[in-house]
C-alpha positions, 0 to 999 in steps of 0.5 A: 499500499502506498504511503501517499493516499489520495481519497476520492473526495474531500470537501473544501470547507474553510474558516468562512463556512465555520464562522458562518455556521457559528453565527447562525448557532449563536443567533438562536435561529437554526431552521429555515429562515433569512439565511435560506432566503439569502442563499436562494436569492444568491443562487438564483442570480448565479444561475440566471433564474428568476426563482430558487427554492431550497430543499434538503436534497436534490431528490426532494427538489426533483420530487417537488418539481414533478409535483408542481408540474402535475405528474400523476399516476399513469404518467410516463417520465423519460429518464436516462438509464445512466444516472443515480437512483434518485432521478427515476425513484421520484417518478415512482413516488407518483406511481408514474412510470420511468421510461429509460433511454440509453446514453451517448457513448461519448458524453454518457448523457441521454441519447437525444437521437433515441428520445423521440421513439420513447415518447407516447401519449402518456409522456408528461416530461423528460428529465435529462441528467447533465452527467459529470457536469457536461451539459446535455444537448439541450437544444435537441431535448427542448425541441423534442419536448416542445414538439410533443408538449412535454415539460423538461426538468433538468437533473443538474446534480452534477452541473453547478456551475456548468453552462450551455451555449453561454448560458448557465445551467439553471434556467434552460428547461422548465425547472432545474434541480441541483445537489449540494451533497458532500461530494458536489462542487458546492456543498451544504453537507446535505441539500438541494435547490430547484430553480425556475422562471415560473412564479406559480411553480416556484410558489407551489414548490416552496409550499410543498417543501414544508407540509403544504403550508400556505405561508412561510412557516418560519414567519410564524415565529418572527416579529413579522409573523403570526401563529396562524397557518393553513394547509393547502395541500399534503406536502413534505418535510423538505426544507433546508436549514439556516445552518446548511444555507450559511455554508452554502452562501460561503461556498457560493462565493468560492464557486469560481475558485473551485471551478478553476481548480477542477479545470486545472486537474482535468487539464492535467489529466487530459494532457498526461493521459493523451498518449494512452490509447487504452483510455478514453478521456472525457470531453468538453463539448464545444459551446459548453462549460463543464463543471468537472464534478466527475472525471470519468475515464473509459478503459479499453478492456480489449487492450488491457489484461485487467478488468475495471474492478481490477483496475480500481483495486490496483488504484486502491493499492496505489493509494488512489481512491476511485469510484464508478458513476453509475450502475445503470438503472436497468441493471438494478434488481428493482428495474429488472424485476419491475420492468423486465429489463435486460442488459441488451435493452440499453447496449451502450450503457450496459457495455460502458458500465463495465469500463468506467472509472471515476478518478479523484477531482476536487479543489483540495488536491495538491500538485503532489496529489494530482501527480500521484494519481497520474503516475498511478494510472500510467503505471497500471496501464503499463503493467497490464497493457496487452 
């Protein structure tokens, strides 16, 4: 085992976040309050959206987004199979049907060419996922959706701060949902945000994040508030706390620095791995701004005497943490048993899954960390090259 250890991820939390949290703790107001509202306003401005609704996870944001769009039992929602569980599980919350689509072999985003064939009279919306922070072909998706009267809910869990054709990801579709989980490009520990330019949908999502109460619940305990409230709909408990929002505000102020650090690491990897035909490297599509939440290589298993799992184990022995993003949905037991999916139903995702490896990429990586990852990968490829 190598003495130099590079974990897959470490959050970048500084004295600013610690001070902000201390200030909230000392204020006596810990749950949803003015800090959350401030975070929402700053985030909306950053992504070019009129409204932002903070939630306790991206999963919650996706759930209230679909609820605000009126998704009901029997509806169909198109989602990529190459994604995390949350993208499709929120569809199941409504007893609606997730309709899976294969991925593009290069970007691993939803295959837009296969999208139209999946649309039926029951289709209500499409949820494109900006895989690893590489924006989807939003023009193609929006055109297909518009021609069939479908809503577009962007799963942008990886995509802050990504951009598409000069515009930030955050207001391209009808609603965009972000994640602030511990490993994301901006973290609040746990948290999420839904952004939109539609006021009615924003108000509905905000209401549904806190039990369907028809007025801001936190106002009831402020000088400007009243004890009286009404339940307008059976909502959920999805609100973000001021403690988390305080972290988010400070993280947001550092977003530019974080992005530059990730770009530097991605550029180093691209340069140092360019001469290895055994690896397919991630690309930044022309006209797009990649957030580099993930750096995912694809192994050419025909030219290597090692499996993907073996490659990850070799990295581990070298002191490098790695992961896999993702096990496609159609390969999981629930989707196999519920819908009868087989690997052949989504051949690109099935084949790609066997050879993808996510390497460390985060702002706290030192030059020595980056060099260690590069040397470890090159050494493993050289050792197992056919």
